[in-house]
C-alpha positions as CSV (number, residue, x, y, z in Angstrom):
1,M,1.3,46.0,-25.7
2,S,-0.6,43.0,-24.5
3,S,0.7,39.4,-24.2
4,V,-1.1,36.1,-24.2
5,E,-0.2,33.0,-22.2
6,G,-1.8,29.6,-22.5
7,N,-3.3,27.5,-25.3
8,G,-6.6,26.7,-26.9
9,S,-9.5,28.0,-24.9
10,N,-7.4,28.2,-21.7
11,Y,-5.5,31.5,-22.1
12,R,-5.1,34.8,-20.4
13,E,-4.3,38.2,-21.8
14,Y,-1.7,40.3,-20.0
15,V,-0.9,44.0,-20.2
16,T,2.1,46.0,-19.1
17,I,2.3,47.9,-15.9
18,S,1.7,51.2,-17.8
19,E,-1.5,49.8,-19.4
20,A,-2.6,48.4,-16.0
21,S,-2.2,51.8,-14.4
22,S,-4.4,53.3,-17.1
23,I,-7.1,50.6,-16.7
24,L,-7.1,51.2,-12.9
25,G,-6.8,55.0,-13.0
26,V,-3.8,55.1,-10.7
27,S,0.0,55.7,-11.0
28,I,2.5,53.1,-12.0
29,D,4.0,53.3,-8.4
30,T,0.6,52.5,-7.0
31,V,0.2,49.4,-9.2
32,R,3.7,48.3,-8.0
33,R,2.7,48.8,-4.4
34,W,-0.5,46.9,-4.9
35,E,1.3,44.0,-6.5
36,K,3.9,43.9,-3.7
37,S,1.2,43.9,-1.1
38,G,-0.8,41.1,-2.8
39,R,-3.8,43.2,-3.9
40,L,-2.8,42.5,-7.6
41,T,-1.0,39.6,-9.2
42,A,1.6,39.9,-11.9
43,K,3.8,37.6,-13.9
44,R,7.2,38.3,-15.3
45,L,6.6,36.7,-18.7
46,D,9.9,38.0,-20.1
47,G,11.8,37.4,-16.9
48,K,12.1,41.2,-16.3
49,N,8.9,43.2,-16.6
50,R,5.6,42.8,-14.8
51,Y,2.5,41.8,-16.8
52,F,-0.9,41.9,-15.3
53,P,-3.9,39.7,-16.3
54,V,-6.6,41.8,-17.9
55,D,-9.4,39.7,-16.4
56,E,-8.1,40.3,-12.8
57,L,-7.8,44.1,-13.5
58,E,-11.4,44.2,-14.7
59,Q,-12.6,42.4,-11.6
60,F,-10.6,44.7,-9.4
61,V,-12.1,47.8,-11.0
62,S,-15.7,46.3,-10.7
63,R,-15.1,45.8,-6.9
64,Q,-14.1,49.4,-6.3
């Protein structure tokens, strides 16, 4: 499940931590650790769960 934040041409698509772990090819716990250490950024769009911007995940993968 992805979520979108913003309006008009200025928006970002976000994915759940589970989807982020699949994109990155690592475990959910690794994604949590990377977010906590600042390697990844996340927003809590619903106030509870972490959502990761797809564009940042794709950039992260391309740098690896």
